[in-house]
DRENNUSE-838769 format. One record per residue (C-alpha): residue number from 1; residue in one letter; x, y, z. Coordinates in steps of 0.5 Angstrom, whole numbers. Example, Ala and Ser with C-alpha at 12.3 -4.5 7.8 and 13.67 -1.06 7.14 Angstrom:
BEGIN
R	kekol	lumlo	x	y	z
R	1	a	25	-9	16
R	2	s	27	-2	14
//
This chain:
BEGIN
R	kekol	lumlo	x	y	z
R	1	x	-60	-66	70
R	2	x	-65	-67	75
R	3	x	-63	-61	79
R	4	x	-64	-56	74
R	5	x	-70	-52	75
R	6	x	-76	-54	71
R	7	x	-77	-47	69
R	8	x	-70	-46	67
R	9	x	-71	-52	62
R	10	x	-77	-50	59
R	11	x	-74	-43	58
R	12	x	-68	-46	55
R	13	x	-72	-50	50
R	14	x	-77	-44	48
R	15	x	-71	-40	46
R	16	x	-67	-45	42
R	17	x	-74	-46	38
R	18	x	-75	-43	31
R	19	x	-78	-37	31
R	20	x	-84	-40	28
R	21	x	-85	-45	34
R	22	x	-84	-39	39
R	23	x	-90	-35	35
R	24	x	-95	-41	36
R	25	x	-93	-42	43
R	26	x	-98	-39	48
R	27	x	-96	-35	54
R	28	x	-98	-40	59
R	29	x	-92	-44	57
R	30	x	-87	-38	58
R	31	x	-84	-38	65
R	32	x	-84	-32	69
R	33	x	-77	-30	72
R	34	x	-76	-25	77
R	35	x	-69	-21	77
R	36	x	-64	-22	83
R	37	x	-60	-17	85
R	38	x	-55	-22	88
R	39	x	-53	-29	85
R	40	x	-49	-34	90
R	41	x	-42	-34	88
R	42	x	-39	-41	85
R	43	x	-36	-45	90
R	44	x	-28	-45	90
R	45	x	-28	-53	89
R	46	x	-32	-55	84
R	47	x	-35	-62	85
R	48	x	-34	-67	80
R	49	x	-38	-67	73
R	50	x	-43	-63	77
R	51	x	-39	-56	76
R	52	x	-45	-53	73
R	53	x	-49	-54	79
R	54	x	-44	-51	84
R	55	x	-45	-44	80
R	56	x	-52	-42	79
R	57	x	-54	-39	72
R	58	x	-56	-32	72
R	59	x	-63	-30	70
R	60	x	-64	-25	65
R	61	x	-70	-26	62
R	62	x	-76	-23	66
R	63	x	-82	-24	63
R	64	x	-86	-23	56
R	65	x	-93	-20	55
R	66	x	-99	-24	57
R	67	x	-101	-24	49
R	68	x	-94	-26	47
R	69	x	-93	-25	39
R	70	x	-86	-25	36
R	71	x	-86	-18	35
R	72	x	-88	-16	42
R	73	x	-82	-14	47
R	74	x	-79	-19	52
R	75	x	-76	-15	58
R	76	x	-69	-17	59
R	77	x	-66	-15	66
R	78	x	-59	-12	67
R	79	x	-56	-15	73
R	80	x	-48	-16	74
R	81	x	-49	-22	79
R	82	x	-44	-23	85
R	83	x	-37	-25	83
R	84	x	-37	-21	77
R	85	x	-30	-18	76
R	86	x	-28	-11	74
R	87	x	-21	-11	71
R	88	x	-18	-5	73
R	89	x	-11	-2	72
R	90	x	-7	3	77
R	91	x	-6	10	73
R	92	x	-3	13	79
R	93	x	3	11	83
R	94	x	1	10	90
R	95	x	6	9	96
R	96	x	4	3	101
R	97	x	5	5	107
R	98	x	-1	7	111
R	99	x	-8	4	111
R	100	x	-13	8	108
R	101	x	-9	11	103
R	102	x	-13	12	96
R	103	x	-12	9	90
R	104	x	-14	11	83
R	105	x	-15	6	77
R	106	x	-19	5	70
R	107	x	-23	0	68
R	108	x	-19	-4	62
R	109	x	-25	-8	59
R	110	x	-32	-7	58
R	111	x	-37	-10	63
R	112	x	-43	-13	60
R	113	x	-50	-15	62
R	114	x	-53	-20	57
R	115	x	-51	-16	51
R	116	x	-51	-9	54
R	117	x	-44	-5	56
R	118	x	-46	-3	63
R	119	x	-39	-1	65
R	120	x	-35	2	59
R	121	x	-27	1	59
R	122	x	-24	8	61
R	123	x	-29	8	67
R	124	x	-25	11	73
R	125	x	-25	7	79
R	126	x	-23	9	86
R	127	x	-21	5	93
R	128	x	-16	5	98
R	129	x	-11	1	102
R	130	x	-15	-4	107
R	131	x	-10	-8	110
R	132	x	-2	-8	111
R	133	x	1	-14	114
R	134	x	7	-15	118
R	135	x	13	-19	115
R	136	x	13	-26	118
R	137	x	20	-28	121
R	138	x	21	-33	116
R	139	x	20	-28	111
R	140	x	25	-23	114
R	141	x	30	-29	115
R	142	x	30	-31	107
R	143	x	30	-23	105
R	144	x	36	-22	109
R	145	x	39	-28	106
R	146	x	38	-25	99
R	147	x	41	-18	101
R	148	x	34	-15	102
R	149	x	33	-11	108
R	150	x	27	-8	107
R	151	x	22	-14	105
R	152	x	15	-12	102
R	153	x	9	-12	106
R	154	x	3	-16	104
R	155	x	-3	-12	103
R	156	x	-10	-11	101
R	157	x	-14	-6	97
R	158	x	-21	-5	95
R	159	x	-25	-1	90
R	160	x	-31	2	92
R	161	x	-33	7	87
R	162	x	-33	7	79
R	163	x	-35	13	75
R	164	x	-38	12	68
R	165	x	-36	16	62
R	166	x	-43	20	63
R	167	x	-41	22	70
R	168	x	-45	17	74
R	169	x	-42	14	80
R	170	x	-43	7	83
R	171	x	-42	5	89
R	172	x	-39	-2	90
R	173	x	-36	-7	94
R	174	x	-31	-11	92
R	175	x	-25	-17	93
R	176	x	-19	-16	89
R	177	x	-14	-21	87
R	178	x	-7	-20	88
R	179	x	-4	-15	83
R	180	x	0	-16	77
R	181	x	5	-11	75
R	182	x	7	-14	68
R	183	x	2	-17	65
R	184	x	3	-21	58
R	185	x	-2	-24	53
R	186	x	0	-31	51
R	187	x	-3	-34	44
R	188	x	-2	-41	42
R	189	x	3	-42	36
R	190	x	4	-47	31
R	191	x	10	-51	30
R	192	x	11	-50	23
R	193	x	12	-44	19
R	194	x	7	-41	14
R	195	x	11	-43	8
R	196	x	12	-50	11
R	197	x	4	-50	12
R	198	x	3	-48	5
R	199	x	8	-52	2
R	200	x	4	-58	5
R	201	x	-3	-57	2
R	202	x	-4	-61	-4
R	203	x	-11	-62	-3
R	204	x	-17	-58	-3
R	205	x	-19	-60	4
R	206	x	-12	-58	6
R	207	x	-13	-51	3
R	208	x	-20	-51	6
R	209	x	-17	-53	13
R	210	x	-11	-48	12
R	211	x	-16	-42	10
R	212	x	-20	-44	17
R	213	x	-14	-44	21
R	214	x	-11	-37	18
R	215	x	-18	-34	19
R	216	x	-17	-36	27
R	217	x	-11	-33	27
R	218	x	-14	-27	24
R	219	x	-19	-27	29
R	220	x	-15	-28	35
R	221	x	-10	-22	33
R	222	x	-16	-18	33
R	223	x	-19	-20	39
R	224	x	-12	-19	42
R	225	x	-12	-12	40
R	226	x	-19	-10	42
R	227	x	-17	-13	49
R	228	x	-11	-8	50
R	229	x	-14	-2	47
R	230	x	-16	1	54
R	231	x	-9	-1	57
R	232	x	-5	2	52
R	233	x	-9	9	54
R	234	x	-5	8	61
R	235	x	2	10	58
R	236	x	8	4	59
R	237	x	14	7	63
R	238	x	20	8	58
R	239	x	27	5	58
R	240	x	30	10	63
R	241	x	24	9	68
R	242	x	25	1	68
R	243	x	32	2	69
R	244	x	31	6	75
R	245	x	26	1	78
R	246	x	31	-4	76
R	247	x	37	-1	80
R	248	x	32	1	86
R	249	x	30	-7	86
R	250	x	38	-8	87
R	251	x	38	-3	93
R	252	x	38	-7	100
R	253	x	33	-1	102
R	254	x	27	1	98
R	255	x	20	4	99
R	256	x	14	0	97
R	257	x	9	2	91
R	258	x	3	1	87
R	259	x	6	2	80
R	260	x	3	5	74
R	261	x	0	-1	70
R	262	x	-1	-6	76
R	263	x	-8	-10	74
R	264	x	-13	-12	79
R	265	x	-19	-17	78
R	266	x	-24	-13	83
R	267	x	-30	-18	84
R	268	x	-36	-16	86
R	269	x	-39	-18	93
R	270	x	-46	-16	92
R	271	x	-49	-15	85
R	272	x	-50	-9	81
R	273	x	-57	-8	78
R	274	x	-57	-3	72
R	275	x	-65	-4	71
R	276	x	-68	-7	65
R	277	x	-69	-6	57
R	278	x	-73	-9	52
R	279	x	-72	-14	46
R	280	x	-77	-17	41
R	281	x	-77	-24	40
R	282	x	-74	-23	33
R	283	x	-68	-20	36
R	284	x	-67	-26	40
R	285	x	-69	-31	35
R	286	x	-61	-33	34
R	287	x	-60	-34	42
R	288	x	-57	-41	44
R	289	x	-56	-42	36
R	290	x	-49	-46	35
R	291	x	-44	-41	34
R	292	x	-40	-42	27
R	293	x	-34	-46	26
R	294	x	-27	-43	28
R	295	x	-30	-37	32
R	296	x	-26	-34	38
R	297	x	-30	-32	44
R	298	x	-28	-28	50
R	299	x	-29	-31	57
R	300	x	-26	-31	64
R	301	x	-24	-37	68
R	302	x	-29	-38	74
R	303	x	-25	-42	78
R	304	x	-17	-43	79
R	305	x	-14	-49	75
R	306	x	-7	-51	77
R	307	x	-2	-57	75
R	308	x	-1	-58	82
R	309	x	-8	-60	84
R	310	x	-12	-62	78
R	311	x	-12	-69	74
R	312	x	-15	-71	68
R	313	x	-22	-70	68
R	314	x	-22	-64	73
R	315	x	-28	-60	71
R	316	x	-26	-53	68
R	317	x	-31	-47	68
R	318	x	-31	-41	64
R	319	x	-36	-35	63
R	320	x	-37	-31	57
R	321	x	-35	-23	58
R	322	x	-37	-21	51
R	323	x	-43	-23	47
R	324	x	-42	-27	41
R	325	x	-46	-25	35
R	326	x	-47	-28	28
R	327	x	-45	-25	22
R	328	x	-51	-22	21
R	329	x	-51	-19	28
R	330	x	-56	-23	31
R	331	x	-54	-25	38
R	332	x	-52	-32	39
R	333	x	-49	-32	46
R	334	x	-50	-27	51
R	335	x	-45	-25	56
R	336	x	-45	-29	62
R	337	x	-46	-36	58
R	338	x	-42	-41	61
R	339	x	-37	-46	57
R	340	x	-36	-53	61
R	341	x	-30	-57	60
R	342	x	-25	-61	63
R	343	x	-17	-62	64
R	344	x	-15	-67	59
R	345	x	-7	-67	61
R	346	x	-4	-65	68
R	347	x	3	-66	70
R	348	x	5	-63	77
R	349	x	12	-60	78
R	350	x	18	-64	80
R	351	x	25	-64	83
R	352	x	31	-62	79
R	353	x	27	-56	76
R	354	x	22	-60	72
R	355	x	16	-56	71
R	356	x	9	-57	70
R	357	x	4	-58	64
R	358	x	-3	-57	64
R	359	x	-8	-58	58
R	360	x	-16	-56	58
R	361	x	-21	-57	53
R	362	x	-29	-54	53
R	363	x	-34	-59	51
R	364	x	-41	-56	53
R	365	x	-44	-49	52
R	366	x	-49	-47	58
R	367	x	-54	-41	57
R	368	x	-56	-37	63
R	369	x	-62	-41	64
R	370	x	-59	-48	64
R	371	x	-59	-50	57
R	372	x	-53	-54	54
R	373	x	-50	-55	47
R	374	x	-44	-59	45
R	375	x	-38	-55	43
R	376	x	-31	-57	41
R	377	x	-27	-51	44
R	378	x	-19	-50	46
R	379	x	-15	-45	49
R	380	x	-13	-40	44
R	381	x	-10	-34	49
R	382	x	-10	-32	56
R	383	x	-7	-26	60
R	384	x	-3	-28	66
R	385	x	2	-24	70
R	386	x	9	-24	67
R	387	x	12	-27	73
R	388	x	8	-34	72
R	389	x	13	-35	66
R	390	x	8	-39	62
R	391	x	7	-40	55
R	392	x	2	-44	50
R	393	x	3	-49	45
R	394	x	0	-50	38
R	395	x	-5	-54	41
R	396	x	-7	-49	47
R	397	x	-3	-53	52
R	398	x	0	-49	58
R	399	x	7	-50	60
R	400	x	11	-47	65
R	401	x	18	-44	62
R	402	x	25	-42	65
R	403	x	29	-36	62
R	404	x	35	-39	59
R	405	x	39	-34	63
R	406	x	39	-39	69
R	407	x	45	-42	65
R	408	x	49	-35	64
R	409	x	47	-33	72
R	410	x	49	-40	74
R	411	x	56	-40	70
R	412	x	58	-33	73
R	413	x	57	-35	80
R	414	x	61	-41	79
R	415	x	66	-37	75
R	416	x	66	-32	81
R	417	x	68	-38	86
R	418	x	74	-40	82
R	419	x	76	-33	81
R	420	x	76	-32	89
R	421	x	79	-38	91
R	422	x	85	-38	86
R	423	x	90	-33	84
R	424	x	90	-29	77
R	425	x	95	-33	73
R	426	x	94	-27	68
R	427	x	98	-23	72
R	428	x	104	-28	74
R	429	x	100	-32	79
R	430	x	102	-29	85
R	431	x	96	-23	86
R	432	x	91	-24	92
R	433	x	84	-24	90
R	434	x	83	-20	96
R	435	x	87	-14	93
R	436	x	83	-14	87
R	437	x	76	-9	88
R	438	x	73	-12	82
R	439	x	73	-19	85
R	440	x	71	-17	92
R	441	x	65	-13	89
R	442	x	63	-19	84
R	443	x	63	-24	89
R	444	x	59	-20	94
R	445	x	54	-19	89
R	446	x	54	-26	87
R	447	x	51	-28	94
R	448	x	48	-21	97
R	449	x	47	-17	91
R	450	x	48	-9	92
R	451	x	49	-10	100
R	452	x	54	-16	98
R	453	x	58	-11	94
R	454	x	59	-6	99
R	455	x	61	-11	104
R	456	x	66	-14	100
R	457	x	69	-8	98
R	458	x	69	-5	105
R	459	x	72	-12	108
R	460	x	78	-13	104
R	461	x	78	-20	106
R	462	x	79	-26	101
R	463	x	75	-30	106
R	464	x	69	-26	106
R	465	x	69	-26	98
R	466	x	70	-34	98
R	467	x	64	-34	103
R	468	x	60	-29	99
R	469	x	61	-33	92
R	470	x	60	-40	95
R	471	x	54	-38	97
R	472	x	51	-35	91
R	473	x	54	-41	87
R	474	x	50	-46	91
R	475	x	44	-41	91
R	476	x	44	-41	84
R	477	x	45	-48	83
R	478	x	39	-50	87
R	479	x	34	-45	85
R	480	x	36	-46	77
R	481	x	37	-54	77
R	482	x	35	-58	84
R	483	x	29	-54	86
R	484	x	22	-56	85
R	485	x	20	-53	78
R	486	x	14	-48	77
R	487	x	7	-50	77
R	488	x	2	-48	71
R	489	x	-3	-44	75
R	490	x	-9	-41	71
R	491	x	-12	-36	76
R	492	x	-19	-35	77
R	493	x	-22	-29	73
R	494	x	-16	-30	68
R	495	x	-18	-27	61
R	496	x	-19	-32	56
R	497	x	-20	-33	48
R	498	x	-23	-40	47
R	499	x	-23	-42	40
R	500	x	-30	-46	38
R	501	x	-30	-51	33
R	502	x	-23	-52	33
R	503	x	-19	-59	33
R	504	x	-17	-62	39
R	505	x	-15	-69	42
R	506	x	-20	-74	43
R	507	x	-22	-75	50
R	508	x	-22	-82	52
R	509	x	-27	-83	58
R	510	x	-26	-88	63
//
């Protein structure tokens, strides 16, 4: 704790004190803090258990009147520090063809400074394509080997303006994470049905535990609904549109677009200053209080955590994206408060398609200013790209999963090999597979998709059908069963729901 500024410690202690104590405290005991428009970003690699020192806490309480009393106002600085993310969804289809192409989206989650909504959901964000990278030779070869003759380019975009609902336009400088075309919201699930749980509740303590768990479920469901309210305003594509996109994806030649609904996390490269507001010490009397049990808070992951690199004890840091209030609407935790935890269990992906696992817990709350409070917190929900193939178990552990269709696709690929290399016994045992268009088309599709289908139909060669089907079967077996499994990656700035006061396995420190 020696590295925390003395002023920060003093401020934290004063805010955590009771209103009566604060009323008796003289003005000289209240340190003055100067608002900063730019706060240093967190280091990409946290260092041991000192992760909180790698990410300096933002300052938000400016100063109090010289003759401070509980009724006198405290000026609160409304600053979004450097690194604050804006979650933006594309609302207009945009072609990725030229640098400078305009892009248009909407903010899908309100951004708070302290407890004030400074960038509401629905705000319009505009930007442009800043870079389109050439496709490497290795990616060309891999793409051609899979029947795709127009591999997509890696690109970079930025959002440089946001227009608030009141018409105010704000210039900003952002760095974007890779976009996610399909986002899913994962929630932890219990292993038993609700009926089984009720049946096992014999004692009053068990009934109370069930009531608390049900309250947690209801809170998470409400949080899920709130988080997706803005996203629902951007209409999801219909079934015909998805079918069209699927067919286009099978084509060997296709154009590259940013589709409607693609989400980005746009991190500020420079802080944004929204001025200040005043609150009385009475309004701040609950600041820093311990949250009630079974409370769900909205947060974001400050640094990426991956099963490939993390191990037990690896630090985990999250930051509240929404303020937390008590049942009587007293502010307990402002946006920007941090949750400090660690990796409880990590298992990296291995050969034979064994997937990774990751489990994290949160043990402390750090207020902006440096004060620490112990807490028990588990991961109750997370929003990730559908392509990540993740799921949460009943204890909040994250697991990489595989689709059950891998068995079907591999079986069909092996069936095509058998059909291509043997005559059709149902038709007398003398029919050459090369004379059957369905066999040639299926064998070609197994190896090279739509391009393979066209080549197989045109070639009218059993040798070509055998080669295509054998390649498709080999690729399916390797990809689905022999290759390294998927890693669990909790990406930087991923939206989280964290349950405070929930039960988690004890941590045995070494």
